[in-house]
C-alpha positions as CSV (number, residue, x, y, z in Angstrom):
1,X,102.0,-136.2,141.0
2,X,103.2,-135.7,144.6
3,X,107.0,-135.3,144.5
4,X,109.3,-135.2,147.5
5,X,112.8,-134.1,146.7
6,X,115.9,-134.1,149.0
7,X,113.6,-133.5,152.1
8,X,115.3,-132.9,155.4
9,X,113.6,-132.2,158.8
10,X,115.1,-131.9,162.2
11,X,113.6,-132.0,165.7
12,X,115.6,-130.7,168.6
13,X,118.8,-131.2,166.8
14,X,117.9,-134.7,165.7
15,X,117.7,-135.4,162.0
16,X,114.4,-137.3,161.5
17,X,114.2,-137.1,157.7
18,X,117.5,-136.8,155.9
19,X,117.6,-136.0,152.2
20,X,114.6,-138.2,151.4
21,X,112.8,-138.4,148.1
22,X,110.0,-140.2,146.4
23,X,107.4,-139.6,143.7
24,X,103.8,-140.7,144.0
25,X,101.7,-140.8,140.9
26,X,98.2,-139.3,140.7
27,X,95.5,-141.8,141.8
28,X,97.9,-144.2,143.6
29,X,97.2,-145.4,147.1
30,X,100.3,-145.6,149.2
31,X,101.0,-147.1,152.6
32,X,103.6,-145.3,154.6
33,X,105.4,-147.8,156.9
34,X,108.3,-147.8,159.3
35,X,109.1,-148.4,163.0
36,X,107.5,-146.2,165.6
37,X,109.4,-143.0,166.0
38,X,110.9,-142.9,162.5
39,X,108.8,-139.8,161.5
40,X,105.7,-141.1,159.6
41,X,103.3,-138.7,161.2
42,X,105.8,-135.9,160.8
43,X,106.0,-136.6,157.1
44,X,102.2,-136.5,156.8
45,X,102.2,-133.1,158.5
46,X,105.0,-131.9,156.2
47,X,103.0,-132.9,153.1
48,X,99.9,-131.2,154.5
49,X,101.9,-128.0,155.1
50,X,101.4,-128.0,158.9
51,X,105.2,-128.2,159.3
52,X,108.0,-126.6,157.2
53,X,111.0,-128.6,156.1
54,X,114.6,-127.6,157.0
55,X,115.6,-128.5,153.4
56,X,114.3,-129.9,150.2
57,X,110.9,-129.6,148.6
58,X,107.5,-131.1,148.6
59,X,105.6,-130.4,145.3
60,X,101.8,-130.9,145.2
61,X,99.9,-130.0,142.1
62,X,98.4,-126.5,142.7
63,X,94.8,-127.5,142.2
64,X,94.9,-130.5,144.4
65,X,92.8,-130.3,147.6
66,X,94.6,-131.9,150.5
67,X,92.5,-133.6,153.3
68,X,93.4,-134.7,156.8
69,X,91.3,-135.7,159.7
70,X,90.6,-132.8,162.0
71,X,92.6,-132.9,165.2
72,X,89.6,-131.9,167.4
73,X,86.3,-133.8,167.4
74,X,83.3,-131.8,166.1
75,X,80.7,-130.9,168.8
76,X,77.4,-129.0,169.3
77,X,73.8,-129.9,168.7
78,X,74.2,-130.2,164.9
79,X,72.7,-133.5,163.5
80,X,75.4,-135.9,162.4
81,X,74.3,-135.9,158.7
82,X,74.4,-132.1,158.6
83,X,77.8,-132.0,160.2
84,X,79.1,-134.2,157.4
85,X,77.3,-132.3,154.6
86,X,78.7,-129.0,155.9
87,X,82.3,-130.3,155.2
88,X,81.7,-129.6,151.5
89,X,82.0,-125.8,151.8
90,X,81.5,-125.3,148.0
91,X,78.1,-127.1,148.1
92,X,77.1,-125.3,151.4
93,X,77.9,-121.9,150.0
94,X,76.2,-122.5,146.7
95,X,73.0,-123.7,148.4
96,X,73.0,-120.7,150.7
97,X,73.5,-118.3,147.7
98,X,70.8,-120.0,145.7
99,X,68.3,-119.0,148.4
100,X,69.1,-115.3,148.0
101,X,70.4,-114.8,144.4
102,X,68.2,-112.7,142.2
103,X,70.3,-112.3,139.0
104,X,69.1,-114.9,136.5
105,X,72.6,-115.5,135.0
106,X,74.0,-116.1,138.5
107,X,71.1,-118.4,139.4
108,X,71.8,-120.4,136.3
109,X,75.6,-120.6,137.1
110,X,74.8,-121.7,140.7
111,X,72.5,-124.5,139.5
112,X,74.9,-125.6,136.8
113,X,77.7,-125.8,139.4
114,X,75.4,-127.7,141.9
115,X,74.6,-130.2,139.1
116,X,78.4,-130.6,138.4
117,X,79.2,-131.6,142.0
118,X,76.0,-133.7,142.3
119,X,74.8,-131.6,145.2
120,X,71.4,-133.3,145.3
121,X,73.0,-136.7,145.6
122,X,75.3,-135.6,148.4
123,X,72.9,-136.5,151.3
124,X,72.6,-140.1,150.1
125,X,76.4,-140.3,149.8
126,X,77.0,-138.8,153.3
127,X,74.4,-141.2,154.7
128,X,76.2,-144.2,153.1
129,X,79.5,-143.1,154.6
130,X,78.0,-142.6,158.0
131,X,76.3,-146.0,157.8
132,X,79.6,-147.6,156.9
133,X,81.2,-146.0,159.9
134,X,78.5,-147.4,162.2
135,X,75.8,-144.8,162.4
136,X,72.3,-146.0,161.5
137,X,69.5,-143.8,160.1
138,X,68.2,-142.7,163.5
139,X,71.7,-141.9,164.8
140,X,72.4,-139.8,161.8
141,X,69.6,-137.5,162.7
142,X,70.8,-137.2,166.3
143,X,73.0,-134.4,167.7
144,X,76.8,-134.6,167.8
145,X,76.8,-133.7,171.6
146,X,75.1,-137.1,172.3
147,X,78.2,-139.0,171.1
148,X,81.4,-139.8,173.0
149,X,84.7,-138.2,171.9
150,X,85.7,-141.4,170.1
151,X,82.5,-141.5,168.1
152,X,82.7,-137.8,167.2
153,X,86.2,-138.5,165.8
154,X,84.5,-141.0,163.5
155,X,82.3,-138.1,162.3
156,X,85.5,-136.1,161.5
157,X,86.6,-139.1,159.4
158,X,83.2,-139.3,157.7
159,X,83.4,-135.5,156.9
160,X,86.9,-136.0,155.4
161,X,85.8,-138.9,153.2
162,X,82.7,-137.0,152.1
163,X,84.8,-134.1,151.0
164,X,86.8,-136.5,148.8
165,X,90.0,-134.5,148.6
166,X,92.5,-135.1,145.7
167,X,95.2,-136.1,148.3
168,X,93.9,-138.0,151.3
169,X,96.3,-138.2,154.2
170,X,95.3,-140.7,156.9
171,X,97.2,-141.5,160.1
172,X,96.1,-144.8,161.7
173,X,92.4,-144.5,160.6
174,X,91.4,-147.9,162.0
175,X,92.5,-147.2,165.6
176,X,89.6,-147.4,167.9
177,X,87.2,-148.7,165.2
178,X,85.5,-152.0,165.6
179,X,86.3,-154.8,163.2
180,X,83.1,-154.3,161.2
181,X,83.8,-150.6,160.6
182,X,87.5,-151.3,159.9
183,X,86.5,-153.8,157.2
184,X,84.1,-151.3,155.7
185,X,86.8,-148.6,155.6
186,X,89.2,-151.0,154.0
187,X,86.9,-151.6,151.1
188,X,86.1,-147.9,150.8
189,X,89.7,-146.8,150.6
190,X,90.5,-149.6,148.1
191,X,87.8,-148.0,145.8
192,X,88.7,-144.3,146.6
193,X,89.1,-142.4,143.3
194,X,92.0,-140.2,144.2
195,X,95.5,-140.3,145.8
196,X,96.0,-141.7,149.3
197,X,99.0,-141.6,151.7
198,X,98.1,-143.9,154.6
199,X,100.0,-144.6,157.8
200,X,98.8,-147.8,159.3
201,X,99.9,-150.8,161.4
202,X,97.0,-152.9,160.0
203,X,98.6,-155.5,157.7
204,X,95.3,-156.4,156.1
205,X,94.5,-152.8,155.2
206,X,98.0,-152.4,153.8
207,X,97.6,-155.5,151.7
208,X,94.1,-154.9,150.4
209,X,93.7,-151.1,150.1
210,X,97.1,-149.8,148.7
211,X,99.0,-150.1,145.5
212,X,102.5,-149.3,146.8
213,X,104.4,-149.2,150.1
214,X,106.8,-146.3,151.0
215,X,109.2,-147.4,153.7
216,X,110.7,-144.7,156.0
217,X,113.9,-146.0,157.4
218,X,117.1,-144.2,158.5
219,X,115.6,-140.9,157.3
220,X,115.2,-142.2,153.8
221,X,112.1,-143.1,151.7
222,X,112.0,-146.2,149.5
223,X,109.1,-147.1,147.2
224,X,108.0,-150.7,146.8
225,X,105.3,-152.0,144.4
226,X,102.4,-153.9,145.8
227,X,101.0,-154.4,149.4
228,X,102.7,-155.1,152.7
229,X,103.4,-158.8,152.2
230,X,105.1,-158.2,148.9
231,X,107.1,-155.3,150.4
232,X,108.4,-157.6,153.1
233,X,109.5,-160.2,150.6
234,X,111.1,-157.6,148.3
235,X,112.9,-155.9,151.1
236,X,114.2,-159.2,152.5
237,X,115.5,-160.1,149.0
238,X,117.2,-156.6,148.7
239,X,118.8,-157.0,152.1
240,X,120.2,-160.4,151.1
241,X,121.6,-159.0,147.8
242,X,123.0,-156.0,149.6
243,X,124.8,-158.1,152.2
244,X,126.2,-160.4,149.5
245,X,127.5,-157.3,147.5
246,X,129.0,-155.9,150.7
247,X,130.8,-159.2,151.5
248,X,132.1,-159.5,147.9
249,X,133.4,-155.9,148.0
250,X,135.1,-156.5,151.3
251,X,136.9,-159.5,149.9
252,X,138.0,-157.6,146.8
253,X,139.3,-154.7,149.0
254,X,141.2,-157.2,151.1
255,X,142.7,-158.8,147.9
256,X,143.8,-155.5,146.4
257,X,145.2,-154.3,149.7
258,X,147.2,-157.5,150.1
259,X,148.8,-156.9,146.6
260,X,149.6,-153.3,147.5
261,X,151.1,-154.2,150.9
262,X,153.2,-157.0,149.3
263,X,154.6,-155.0,146.3
264,X,154.4,-151.4,147.5
265,X,158.2,-151.0,147.6
266,X,159.2,-153.0,144.5
267,X,160.0,-150.6,141.6
268,X,159.1,-153.2,139.0
269,X,155.6,-153.4,140.4
270,X,155.1,-149.6,140.9
271,X,152.7,-149.2,138.0
272,X,150.5,-152.2,139.1
273,X,150.5,-150.9,142.7
274,X,149.3,-147.4,141.5
275,X,146.6,-149.0,139.3
276,X,145.3,-151.0,142.2
277,X,145.4,-148.0,144.6
278,X,143.2,-146.1,142.1
279,X,140.9,-149.0,141.8
280,X,140.6,-149.2,145.6
281,X,139.8,-145.5,145.8
282,X,137.2,-146.0,143.1
283,X,135.2,-148.7,144.9
284,X,132.1,-147.0,146.2
285,X,131.2,-148.2,149.7
286,X,128.0,-150.3,149.8
287,X,125.6,-149.3,152.5
288,X,125.5,-152.0,155.2
289,X,122.3,-154.1,155.1
290,X,120.6,-153.1,158.3
291,X,118.1,-155.6,159.5
292,X,115.9,-154.0,162.1
293,X,115.9,-156.0,165.4
294,X,112.9,-158.2,165.6
295,X,110.5,-158.0,168.6
296,X,109.6,-161.1,170.4
297,X,107.7,-161.8,173.7
298,X,106.1,-164.8,175.3
299,X,103.4,-165.4,177.8
300,X,104.3,-167.7,180.7
301,X,102.7,-171.2,180.4
302,X,100.1,-172.0,183.0
303,X,99.7,-175.4,184.7
304,X,97.2,-177.7,183.2
305,X,93.5,-177.5,184.1
306,X,90.8,-180.1,183.3
307,X,88.1,-178.8,181.0
308,X,86.0,-176.8,181.1
309,X,87.5,-173.5,182.4
310,X,84.2,-171.6,182.3
311,X,80.6,-172.6,181.7
312,X,77.5,-170.4,181.5
313,X,73.9,-171.6,181.7
314,X,71.2,-169.1,180.7
315,X,73.3,-166.2,182.1
316,X,72.3,-162.5,181.8
317,X,74.8,-159.7,182.4
318,X,74.6,-156.0,182.3
319,X,74.8,-152.8,184.4
320,X,72.4,-151.9,187.2
321,X,69.0,-153.5,186.3
322,X,69.6,-153.3,182.5
323,X,70.9,-156.6,180.9
324,X,73.2,-156.1,178.0
325,X,73.4,-159.8,177.1
326,X,71.1,-162.6,178.1
327,X,70.5,-166.3,177.5
328,X,74.3,-167.0,177.5
329,X,75.1,-170.7,177.1
330,X,78.8,-170.8,176.7
331,X,81.7,-173.1,177.5
332,X,85.5,-172.3,177.4
333,X,88.1,-175.1,177.4
334,X,91.8,-174.9,177.9
335,X,93.8,-174.0,174.7
336,X,90.7,-172.5,173.0
337,X,91.1,-169.5,170.7
338,X,87.9,-167.4,170.6
339,X,87.4,-164.1,168.8
340,X,84.3,-162.0,169.5
341,X,82.7,-160.3,166.5
342,X,80.1,-157.6,166.5
343,X,79.8,-153.8,166.3
344,X,80.9,-151.6,169.2
345,X,78.2,-151.2,171.8
346,X,76.8,-154.7,171.3
347,X,78.4,-156.1,174.4
348,X,81.8,-157.6,173.5
349,X,83.6,-155.7,176.4
350,X,80.7,-156.6,178.7
351,X,81.2,-160.3,178.0
352,X,85.0,-160.0,178.6
353,X,84.3,-158.2,182.0
354,X,82.0,-161.1,182.9
355,X,84.7,-163.6,182.1
356,X,87.2,-161.5,184.0
357,X,85.0,-161.5,187.1
358,X,84.5,-157.7,187.0
359,X,80.8,-158.2,186.4
360,X,78.6,-160.7,188.2
361,X,75.7,-162.6,186.4
362,X,72.3,-160.9,186.9
363,X,70.6,-164.3,186.4
364,X,71.7,-167.8,185.4
365,X,74.7,-169.9,186.5
366,X,78.4,-169.2,185.8
367,X,80.9,-171.9,186.9
368,X,84.6,-171.4,186.9
369,X,87.3,-174.1,187.3
370,X,88.9,-174.3,190.7
371,X,91.7,-171.8,191.2
372,X,91.2,-170.4,187.7
373,X,93.7,-167.6,187.0
374,X,92.6,-164.9,184.4
375,X,94.7,-162.2,182.7
376,X,92.7,-159.3,181.5
377,X,94.0,-156.7,179.0
378,X,91.4,-153.8,178.9
379,X,91.3,-151.1,176.2
380,X,92.1,-148.2,178.6
381,X,94.2,-150.1,181.1
382,X,97.3,-148.1,180.2
383,X,95.8,-145.1,181.9
384,X,96.3,-146.8,185.3
385,X,100.1,-147.0,184.9
386,X,102.2,-144.8,187.1
387,X,104.2,-142.8,184.6
388,X,106.7,-141.6,187.2
389,X,107.9,-145.2,188.1
390,X,110.5,-147.3,186.3
391,X,109.4,-150.4,184.5
392,X,110.9,-152.5,187.3
393,X,109.2,-150.5,190.0
394,X,105.8,-150.8,188.2
395,X,106.3,-154.6,188.0
396,X,107.4,-154.7,191.7
397,X,104.2,-152.9,192.7
398,X,102.1,-155.6,190.9
399,X,104.3,-158.5,192.1
400,X,105.4,-157.5,195.7
401,X,106.3,-161.1,196.6
402,X,108.7,-161.6,193.7
403,X,112.4,-161.2,193.9
404,X,114.4,-158.7,191.8
405,X,115.7,-161.6,189.7
406,X,112.2,-163.0,189.1
407,X,110.9,-159.5,188.1
408,X,113.7,-159.0,185.6
409,X,113.3,-162.5,184.2
410,X,109.5,-161.9,183.7
411,X,110.0,-158.5,182.1
412,X,112.7,-160.1,179.9
413,X,110.0,-162.3,178.4
414,X,108.4,-159.2,177.0
415,X,111.4,-157.6,175.5
416,X,112.7,-155.5,178.3
417,X,116.4,-155.8,178.6
418,X,118.4,-155.5,181.8
419,X,118.9,-151.7,181.1
420,X,115.5,-151.0,179.7
421,X,113.7,-152.1,183.0
422,X,115.1,-149.0,184.6
423,X,113.4,-146.7,182.0
424,X,110.6,-144.5,183.4
425,X,107.2,-145.7,182.2
426,X,106.3,-142.2,180.9
427,X,109.3,-142.4,178.5
428,X,108.1,-145.7,176.9
429,X,106.6,-145.8,173.5
430,X,102.9,-146.9,173.1
431,X,104.0,-150.4,172.0
432,X,106.4,-150.7,175.0
433,X,103.6,-149.7,177.4
434,X,101.4,-152.4,175.8
435,X,104.1,-155.0,176.3
436,X,104.5,-153.9,179.9
437,X,100.7,-154.4,180.4
438,X,101.0,-157.9,178.8
439,X,103.7,-158.6,181.4
440,X,101.6,-157.4,184.3
441,X,98.4,-159.2,183.3
442,X,100.3,-162.5,182.8
443,X,102.4,-162.3,186.0
444,X,100.6,-165.3,187.6
445,X,100.7,-167.5,184.4
446,X,96.9,-167.2,183.8
447,X,94.9,-170.1,182.4
448,X,92.7,-167.7,180.5
449,X,93.8,-164.5,178.6
450,X,91.2,-161.9,177.8
451,X,92.6,-159.4,175.2
452,X,90.3,-156.4,174.5
453,X,91.7,-154.4,171.6
454,X,95.4,-155.2,172.5
455,X,96.9,-153.8,169.2
456,X,95.9,-150.1,169.4
457,X,99.5,-149.0,170.1
458,X,101.4,-151.8,168.5
459,X,103.4,-151.4,165.2
460,X,103.3,-154.1,162.6
461,X,106.3,-156.0,164.0
462,X,104.8,-155.9,167.5
463,X,101.5,-157.2,166.2
464,X,103.2,-160.1,164.6
465,X,105.0,-160.8,167.9
466,X,101.6,-160.8,169.6
467,X,100.4,-163.4,167.0
468,X,103.3,-165.6,167.8
469,X,102.9,-165.1,171.6
470,X,99.2,-166.0,171.5
471,X,99.8,-169.0,169.3
472,X,102.6,-170.2,171.6
473,X,100.4,-169.8,174.7
474,X,99.0,-173.1,176.0
475,X,96.1,-171.5,177.9
476,X,92.8,-170.2,176.5
477,X,92.4,-166.9,174.8
478,X,89.3,-164.7,174.2
479,X,90.1,-161.9,171.8
480,X,88.4,-158.6,170.8
481,X,90.2,-156.9,168.0
482,X,89.7,-154.6,165.0
483,X,92.8,-156.1,163.4
484,X,91.7,-158.8,160.9
485,X,95.2,-160.2,160.6
486,X,95.4,-160.9,164.3
487,X,92.0,-162.6,164.3
488,X,92.7,-164.7,161.2
489,X,96.0,-166.0,162.5
490,X,95.0,-166.8,166.1
491,X,91.2,-167.5,166.4
492,X,89.8,-171.0,165.7
493,X,86.3,-170.1,166.9
494,X,84.2,-167.0,166.2
495,X,81.3,-165.8,168.4
496,X,78.9,-163.1,167.1
497,X,77.8,-160.7,169.8
498,X,74.6,-158.9,168.6
499,X,71.0,-158.2,169.5
500,X,71.7,-158.9,173.2
501,X,72.9,-162.5,172.5
502,X,76.1,-164.4,171.8
503,X,76.0,-167.1,169.1
504,X,78.6,-169.1,167.1
505,X,79.4,-167.7,163.7
506,X,79.9,-170.6,161.3
507,X,82.7,-169.6,158.9
508,X,85.9,-167.6,158.8
509,X,86.5,-163.8,158.4
510,X,86.0,-164.0,154.6
511,X,82.6,-165.4,155.3
512,X,82.0,-162.7,157.9
513,X,83.0,-160.0,155.3
514,X,80.5,-161.4,152.9
515,X,77.8,-161.7,155.5
516,X,78.3,-158.0,156.6
517,X,78.1,-157.0,152.9
518,X,74.9,-159.0,152.5
519,X,73.5,-157.5,155.7
520,X,74.3,-154.0,154.5
521,X,72.7,-154.6,151.2
522,X,69.5,-155.8,152.9
523,X,69.4,-152.6,155.0
524,X,70.0,-154.3,158.3
525,X,71.8,-151.4,160.0
526,X,71.1,-151.0,163.7
527,X,70.4,-147.5,165.1
528,X,73.6,-145.9,166.3
529,X,75.8,-148.9,166.0
530,X,76.6,-150.9,162.9
531,X,75.1,-154.1,161.5
532,X,71.8,-155.4,162.9
533,X,72.5,-159.1,163.1
534,X,69.5,-161.2,163.5
535,X,71.7,-163.8,165.0
536,X,69.9,-166.7,163.4
537,X,71.7,-166.5,160.1
538,X,68.8,-168.2,158.3
539,X,70.3,-167.2,154.9
540,X,73.7,-168.8,155.6
541,X,73.2,-171.7,153.2
542,X,72.0,-169.3,150.5
543,X,74.9,-167.1,151.2
544,X,77.4,-170.0,150.9
545,X,75.8,-171.0,147.6
546,X,76.1,-167.5,146.3
547,X,79.7,-167.2,147.6
548,X,80.6,-170.5,145.8
549,X,79.0,-169.2,142.6
550,X,80.9,-165.9,142.9
551,X,84.2,-167.8,143.5
552,X,83.6,-169.8,140.4
553,X,83.0,-166.7,138.3
554,X,86.1,-165.0,139.7
555,X,88.3,-168.1,139.4
556,X,89.7,-167.2,135.9
557,X,90.6,-163.7,137.1
558,X,92.3,-165.1,140.2
559,X,94.3,-167.6,138.1
560,X,95.4,-164.7,135.8
561,X,96.4,-162.5,138.7
562,X,98.4,-165.4,140.2
563,X,100.2,-165.9,136.8
564,X,101.1,-162.1,136.8
565,X,102.3,-162.3,140.4
566,X,104.5,-165.3,139.6
567,X,105.9,-163.5,136.5
568,X,106.6,-160.4,138.7
569,X,108.5,-162.5,141.2
570,X,110.5,-164.2,138.5
571,X,111.4,-160.7,137.0
572,X,112.3,-159.5,140.5
573,X,114.7,-162.4,140.9
574,X,116.2,-161.9,137.4
575,X,116.6,-158.1,138.1
576,X,118.4,-158.9,141.3
577,X,120.8,-161.3,139.6
578,X,121.6,-158.7,136.9
579,X,122.2,-156.0,139.5
580,X,124.5,-158.3,141.3
581,X,126.4,-158.9,138.0
582,X,126.6,-155.2,137.3
583,X,128.0,-154.6,140.8
584,X,130.8,-157.1,140.1
585,X,134.0,-155.2,139.3
586,X,135.3,-158.2,137.3
587,X,132.5,-157.7,134.7
588,X,134.1,-154.4,133.6
589,X,137.3,-156.1,132.7
590,X,135.5,-158.2,130.0
591,X,133.8,-157.2,126.8
592,X,131.8,-154.0,126.8
593,X,129.0,-155.7,124.8
594,X,128.2,-157.9,127.7
595,X,127.7,-154.9,130.0
596,X,125.5,-153.2,127.3
597,X,123.4,-156.4,127.0
598,X,122.8,-156.6,130.7
599,X,121.8,-152.9,130.9
600,X,119.5,-153.4,128.0
601,X,117.9,-156.4,129.7
602,X,117.5,-154.4,132.9
603,X,115.7,-151.7,131.0
604,X,113.4,-154.3,129.4
605,X,112.6,-155.8,132.8
606,X,111.7,-152.4,134.1
607,X,109.3,-151.9,131.2
608,X,107.7,-155.3,131.6
609,X,107.4,-154.9,135.4
610,X,105.5,-151.6,134.8
611,X,103.1,-153.2,132.4
612,X,102.5,-156.2,134.6
613,X,101.9,-154.1,137.7
614,X,99.3,-152.1,135.8
615,X,97.7,-155.4,134.6
616,X,97.8,-156.8,138.2
617,X,96.1,-153.6,139.5
618,X,93.3,-153.9,136.9
619,X,92.8,-157.6,137.8
620,X,92.6,-156.7,141.5
621,X,90.0,-154.0,140.8
622,X,88.0,-156.4,138.7
623,X,88.2,-159.0,141.5
624,X,87.1,-156.5,144.1
625,X,84.2,-155.3,142.0
626,X,83.2,-158.9,141.3
627,X,83.3,-159.7,145.1
628,X,81.3,-156.6,146.0
629,X,78.6,-157.3,143.3
630,X,78.4,-161.0,144.2
């Protein structure tokens, strides 16, 4: 068990973690959440031993191996597969010793140990991990130095997963992954056999790959059962109860104080006054229910345009004389919501650059609506911001004709208050810089928004605000994102970018997950970059029939899981009602048997909740295994 007790950590005189404590059982997968700047990454570094606390204790079982992703990307001419295999130092050292050992007893010990750690099966396991992270068979044999820095960081992640530490610490592991790789990682972590502490802003990952949520807020740690959606519901219920208790106690204090003020100087009431003063002193203050301010922003609405906004007829696009995509026959209409699917390197960003006008067609015809305005959010656009300017000055540089009032009003749409617009860009958080970029690209009320990985620096609340902003926008949107939650809630049309072509994908993201799994099982992995989609999807009808049969087989388990969830929700409500009763001072003026009965029921509820949560976890594992084997 990982145990954190009374942990305190300060940075430059600021208390970041203040007397926090939590216990994480062996084998549990925990999502660590909280607003940006609350100290989530710092807590991971404290657990890993990279930082020393100012107070308190972090206890990790002595034999546990702790694993984190290396800060620097691996390099050199080592083949990818060898770099991953080398991460298991025990295996590497034993294999090296086996080459030179001469003592028969030692040779026997070496081979016994190699068998225990399945050393001979390691290359196949490493290859599966690399394939899941987007590296086909040919790429696995290639050198590290041929990869970009971002892809080499994937190798660092692959090496960590291959090592399979007892405690896996991950900080935003899906950032800069494509959707396909993020979906694979989600499934891999859900099946990981040891303990995980995971910092992520990916709601889907936090719903499907973790058992519990630890919330870091106000320097304290609070443990919640279930995934992120359940955490949100439970926390909201707790805040409501806390607020009600606080109001009730305020009313009681006012009532007692009124009695004291009225009879303080009457000798006949002296005993009652003293009794109430003691009662007043004994009332423990209830922490105020702090609801974190929500983040909201809106894109300006464009004027109407007759359809279509963009049409392509047999278009090819690429770089130099090399076409990346060809045979493009596409049409975009106003208010369309399109998400581009496909592994990195298949041409999603190339297509968005074509739509943005940054690339011209090599062949074919591309027609745009008259006076079409396009807002383009590119992955690395933030690097062009002038970090020395204020937010207002950066907006003024992009909108020189706008008045100061117009600039402030436009920035206000994206959550920048009158005071915040004077902040230096370099002092903004990653999420605030992203919102500034949203403001800049939408300054002319575009008819078409192109969003290429817009969520990389957004926390969960900001991602939800982006969902609302996109859904409230009346223009067209083309989206590239590794965040399944964003795609699921905003896109109504999916396009598959693969094999140099762009074709409609008939289905939703669940269908796409199944299709990817089927493609992986059939060995259709492209060299160097993820799934090798044939684009024709000839087996789609068969896949749908198989999916329907799988859903029918899993239906009883889903019904049972639903029953357990409803029972857990009912118990949560009952527990809240009992806690409210126990917090009522009037209860303690009545029979003691009633108090004992409520406390006994509270204990019974805790026991039943523990049993039901274990049952729910088993059902979820059974459902996952059934979905994978379908």
